[in-house]
C-alpha positions as a printed Julia matrix, in Angstrom:
262×3 Matrix{Float64}:
  15.86  23.3     9.4
  15.11  26.65   11.06
  11.56  27.89   11.26
  10.36  30.81   13.39
   7.47  29.97   15.7
   4.38  32.08   15.12
   2.21  32.97   18.14
  -0.64  30.48   18.49
  -2.0   31.27   21.96
  -5.24  32.54   20.43
  -5.64  29.19   18.66
  -5.48  26.87   21.66
  -6.47  28.97   24.68
 -10.2   28.03   24.76
  -9.62  24.28   25.02
  -9.33  21.85   27.9
  -6.18  19.69   27.7
  -5.95  15.96   27.04
  -2.85  13.73   27.2
  -1.52  11.57   24.37
  -2.54   8.24   25.9
  -6.1    9.43   26.55
  -6.29  10.87   23.04
  -5.28   7.57   21.45
  -7.73   5.68   23.64
 -10.54   7.93   22.42
  -9.6    8.29   18.78
  -6.47   6.64   17.35
  -8.13   6.91   13.9
  -5.71   4.71   11.98
  -8.66   3.91    9.69
 -10.87   6.9     8.92
 -12.44   9.16    6.34
 -10.6   12.46    6.01
 -11.64  15.9     4.88
  -9.06  18.65    4.35
  -9.8   22.35    4.41
  -7.61  25.37    3.67
  -8.9   28.0     6.09
  -7.82  31.65    6.44
  -6.94  32.88    9.92
 -10.1   35.03   10.46
 -12.43  32.11    9.62
 -10.41  29.73   11.79
 -10.64  32.15   14.73
 -14.45  31.94   14.46
 -14.38  28.16   14.11
 -12.29  27.66   17.24
 -15.11  28.76   19.55
 -17.34  26.17   17.9
 -14.69  23.46   18.16
 -14.15  24.23   21.84
 -17.71  23.08   22.61
 -16.91  19.54   21.47
 -13.12  19.05   21.45
 -10.15  18.97   23.82
  -6.59  19.83   22.78
  -3.56  17.54   22.97
  -1.13  18.86   25.57
   2.26  17.34   26.37
   4.65  18.92   28.85
   2.71  22.16   28.79
   2.91  22.4    24.98
  -0.13  22.48   22.74
   1.54  22.98   19.35
   4.21  20.62   18.08
   6.79  20.79   15.31
   6.89  17.97   12.76
   9.52  17.19   10.15
   8.39  14.91    7.34
  10.42  13.28    4.6
   8.46  11.78    1.69
   9.7    8.94   -0.48
   8.82   8.05   -4.05
  10.36   6.2    -6.96
  12.43   7.81   -9.72
   9.34   8.19  -11.92
   7.3    9.74   -9.09
   4.8    6.89   -9.35
   3.19   7.56   -5.96
   2.6   11.18   -6.9
   1.12  10.35  -10.3
  -1.17   7.69   -8.79
  -2.63  10.47   -6.62
  -2.81  12.93   -9.51
  -4.77  10.39  -11.56
  -7.08   9.58   -8.63
  -6.3    5.88   -8.64
  -8.07   3.83   -6.01
  -4.93   1.88   -5.17
  -2.46   4.49   -4.06
   0.14   4.84   -1.37
   2.2    7.51    0.33
   5.38   6.63    2.2
   6.85   9.11    4.65
   9.09   9.31    7.66
   7.86  11.69   10.31
  10.0   13.15   13.07
   8.22  14.55   16.12
  10.71  17.19   17.18
   9.36  17.98   20.64
   8.96  14.33   21.67
  12.1   13.12   19.82
  10.18  10.28   18.2
  10.37   9.04   14.62
   8.04   6.77   12.62
   7.82   5.38    9.12
   4.2    5.81    8.04
   2.45   4.2     5.1
  -0.9    5.68    4.03
  -3.14   3.68    1.71
  -6.75   3.8     0.48
  -8.99   0.75    0.79
 -11.82  -0.12   -1.59
 -14.27   1.96    0.46
 -12.1    5.06    0.1
 -11.1    4.86    3.77
  -7.57   5.97    4.69
  -5.51   3.21    6.31
  -2.31   4.24    8.09
   0.4    1.79    9.15
   3.19   3.0    11.45
   6.58   1.63   12.45
   8.75   3.27   15.08
  12.3    3.93   13.91
  15.42   5.42   15.43
  15.26   9.21   15.7
  18.65   9.57   14.01
  17.48   7.37   11.12
  15.29  10.2     9.79
  15.52  10.59    6.01
  16.63   7.01    5.39
  14.61   3.82    5.02
  16.47   0.83    6.41
  15.63  -2.83    5.73
  12.99  -2.95    8.48
  11.29   0.17    7.14
  11.25  -1.15    3.58
   9.83  -4.46    4.82
   7.1   -2.49    6.62
   6.19  -0.7     3.37
   6.12  -3.98    1.44
   4.02  -5.75    4.09
   1.52  -2.89    4.35
   1.01  -2.79    0.58
   0.72  -6.56    0.18
  -1.63  -6.89    3.17
  -4.16  -4.43    1.75
  -3.75  -4.88   -2.0
  -2.62  -8.51   -2.25
   0.42  -7.74   -4.39
   4.02  -6.59   -4.06
   4.79  -2.88   -3.87
   7.73  -3.34   -6.22
   9.1    0.23   -6.32
  12.55   1.47   -5.38
  12.08   4.42   -3.05
  14.22   7.51   -2.59
  13.7   10.73   -0.59
  12.05  13.37   -2.78
  10.63  16.08   -0.5
  10.97  17.4     3.05
   8.62  19.66    4.93
   8.17  21.21    8.34
   5.1   22.62   10.02
   3.51  23.13   13.43
   0.43  21.14   14.42
  -2.37  21.41   16.94
  -4.41  18.24   17.52
  -7.98  18.22   18.83
 -10.02  15.19   19.91
 -13.77  14.98   20.45
 -14.73  14.58   24.1
 -17.16  11.82   23.13
 -14.4   10.04   21.2
 -14.32   8.64   17.68
 -13.24  11.86   16.01
 -10.14  14.0    15.9
  -8.76  16.85   13.86
  -5.43  18.48   13.15
  -4.61  22.11   12.38
  -1.33  22.7    10.55
   0.31  26.06    9.98
   3.67  27.54    9.03
   4.08  24.88    6.34
   7.34  25.02    4.41
   8.72  22.62    1.8
  12.39  21.94    1.16
  14.26  20.5    -1.78
  17.87  20.75   -2.86
  17.19  24.03   -4.66
  15.74  25.87   -1.67
  12.83  26.5     0.64
   9.21  27.18   -0.31
   6.84  28.7     2.25
   3.05  28.69    2.17
   0.95  31.73    3.13
   1.48  32.13    6.91
  -2.16  33.2     7.38
  -3.59  30.03    5.85
  -4.17  26.85    7.87
  -4.71  23.26    6.76
  -7.46  21.7     8.86
  -7.92  17.94    8.54
 -10.95  16.25   10.07
 -10.85  12.52   10.72
 -14.04  10.6    11.49
 -15.7    7.27   10.79
 -18.1    8.63    8.18
 -16.41  11.81    6.95
 -19.16  14.0     8.35
 -18.25  14.77   11.94
 -18.74  17.59   14.41
 -15.8   19.57   13.06
 -17.15  19.34    9.51
 -20.48  20.75   10.69
 -18.77  23.7    12.42
 -16.76  24.5     9.29
 -19.77  24.19    6.98
 -21.69  26.65    9.14
 -18.9   29.16    8.44
 -19.07  28.46    4.68
 -15.78  26.56    4.73
 -15.74  23.53    2.47
 -13.2   20.75    1.8
 -10.41  21.69   -0.59
  -9.87  19.21   -3.39
  -6.38  17.76   -3.78
  -5.0   19.0    -0.47
  -2.41  16.28    0.08
   0.6   18.05    1.61
   2.92  15.71   -0.28
   1.32  16.45   -3.64
   1.03  20.17   -2.89
   4.7   20.24   -1.92
   5.77  18.45   -5.08
   3.86  21.01   -7.12
   5.0   24.04   -5.13
   8.67  23.14   -5.47
   8.47  22.37   -9.19
   9.41  18.73   -8.66
   6.55  17.73  -11.0
   4.88  19.5   -13.9
   1.41  17.92  -13.87
  -0.42  19.71  -11.04
  -3.97  20.28  -12.32
  -5.6   18.14   -9.62
  -3.8   20.09   -6.88
  -4.04  23.58   -8.35
  -6.96  24.71   -6.09
  -5.03  23.79   -2.94
  -1.83  25.35   -4.25
  -3.66  28.57   -5.06
  -5.35  28.77   -1.63
  -2.05  28.15    0.13
  -0.25  30.79   -1.92
   2.08  28.08   -3.19
   1.49  27.97   -6.96
   4.85  27.7    -8.74
   5.76  30.94  -10.48
   5.47  29.49  -13.97
   2.02  27.91  -13.35
């Protein structure tokens, strides 16, 4: 998958660096409350000076922006997607994420607990296994679902959507909070490639109470969370893989990714 790299020096220059191990020690955030914002480049440029007062940037090998490939899995009836569209409390997303720069690959299961907190379970897999769930990966999905919800997952999964984007990760110096900034998001299905507006960024804040330092900086700039900004659900809508997209229409519109017929 080819994707040109957009200049991002202006995005990360003001920040002090932090390594991956130190970042995870401060804020692994496998259980957290998330807020997602779709932010235009001019507003993000203003926000970065505010973020730089409180956050450091992940840096590995001199790099501060990293390319991710993600393959999402669902059943033939797109049950995971429709659970999200209907806002069900018990819902799950299953993806395989490939960290291109680090040559790492994980199967990740994201669930919601009864408090609305996001719970993420990860399993390292072989880098060349990307796009396929082997027996160990499927067992990981089943165990994660049963552990939180007390019942079998019971769905036959297949790959339904791929995407690529570049990500900058910030972590609060005081710990307990992190955020990601994604840009250059493109979705791929068998019928082609679908790009989002290159001047729009998806900012995701992750904190214990959903009201962290980053949220305060964004609110001060009149930026507010965007409803239905799951990249999986947005991608399914943008590519026409599903027809029911009302819940995700605001995010699709902001990202310039509404399907032509919508």
